[in-house]
C-alpha positions in Angstrom: -5.4 1.4 -34.5 -1.8 2.3 -35.2 0.8 4.0 -32.8 0.0 7.0 -33.7 -4.0 6.6 -33.3 -3.2 4.8 -29.7 -1.0 8.1 -28.6 -3.8 10.1 -29.3 -6.1 8.1 -27.4 -4.0 7.9 -24.7 -3.1 11.9 -24.7 -6.9 12.3 -24.7 -7.6 10.4 -22.2 -4.8 10.9 -19.9 -5.5 14.8 -20.5 -1.6 15.5 -21.8 -0.2 16.5 -24.8 0.9 14.3 -27.4 4.5 14.0 -27.0 3.9 13.7 -23.1 1.5 10.3 -24.2 4.0 9.8 -27.0 6.9 9.1 -24.4 4.5 7.2 -22.0 3.3 4.6 -25.3 7.2 4.3 -25.9 8.0 3.7 -22.8 5.3 1.1 -22.2 6.4 -0.4 -25.3 10.2 -0.6 -24.4 9.4 -2.4 -21.1 7.3 -5.0 -22.9 9.3 -5.5 -25.9 12.6 -5.9 -23.1 11.0 -8.4 -20.9 10.4 -10.4 -23.6 13.5 -9.9 -24.6 15.0 -11.3 -21.2 12.0 -14.3 -21.6 10.1 -13.0 -19.3 6.4 -13.0 -19.3 4.1 -10.3 -19.5 0.6 -10.0 -17.9 -1.6 -7.4 -18.2 -4.1 -7.7 -16.1 -7.8 -7.2 -18.4 -5.9 -7.8 -21.6 -4.0 -11.1 -21.2 -0.2 -12.9 -21.5 2.3 -12.2 -23.8 4.6 -15.3 -23.0 7.8 -17.0 -25.3 7.3 -20.3 -26.9 10.3 -22.6 -27.6 9.9 -24.5 -31.0 11.9 -27.9 -31.7 14.0 -28.2 -34.2 12.0 -30.6 -36.9 11.9 -31.9 -40.8 10.0 -30.2 -43.3 9.6 -30.1 -47.1 10.7 -27.2 -49.7 7.3 -26.9 -51.0 8.6 -25.8 -54.8 11.2 -29.0 -54.9 9.6 -31.2 -52.3 13.2 -31.4 -50.9 13.2 -32.3 -47.3 15.2 -29.4 -45.1 16.0 -29.4 -41.7 14.2 -26.3 -39.7 16.3 -25.1 -36.5 14.8 -24.5 -33.5 13.5 -21.0 -32.6 11.5 -19.0 -30.0 8.0 -17.5 -31.1 6.1 -14.7 -29.1 2.7 -16.0 -28.1 -0.3 -14.0 -26.9 -3.3 -15.3 -24.5 -5.9 -13.0 -24.4 -7.5 -12.9 -21.2 -11.3 -14.0 -21.0 -12.9 -10.4 -20.3 -10.9 -9.6 -23.7 -12.5 -12.8 -25.4 -16.1 -11.8 -24.1 -15.1 -8.0 -25.3 -14.6 -9.0 -29.0 -17.0 -12.0 -29.2 -19.6 -12.1 -26.7 -19.8 -15.8 -25.8 -23.1 -17.5 -26.5 -22.5 -19.8 -23.7 -23.4 -17.2 -21.1 -27.0 -18.1 -21.3 -28.4 -21.0 -19.3 -29.3 -23.8 -21.0 -32.9 -25.0 -21.5 -34.1 -27.7 -18.5 -34.7 -30.7 -20.7 -33.9 -34.3 -21.0 -30.2 -35.5 -20.2 -28.3 -37.3 -22.9 -28.6 -40.4 -20.9 -32.5 -40.3 -21.1 -32.4 -40.0 -25.0 -31.2 -43.4 -25.1 -33.4 -45.4 -26.8 -34.1 -48.4 -24.2 -32.3 -52.0 -25.1 -35.0 -54.5 -26.3 -35.3 -58.1 -25.3 
């Protein structure tokens, strides 16, 4: 889904015209952009958390020449989805109860004398 498709979906869902929906989407994205630019965490319930991650300076290698280079410290944006979003995308197979059976300790062979 691209931004214009998102605007169409918002307009349809909220029963408004595309111009209004476009302003709403732009305002929401602008608010998220501004908060991240100000080093703030953005938490959207049911979706996930956008957070700033600091990367330390480190040494790397130029793959073309093999020369050692210094990589500067930087910041990156990290997104952690909520459990409900993860489950919606890929339903967990662990949600089904495990069958009752022998425990790991019971499976060990008896010690010989």
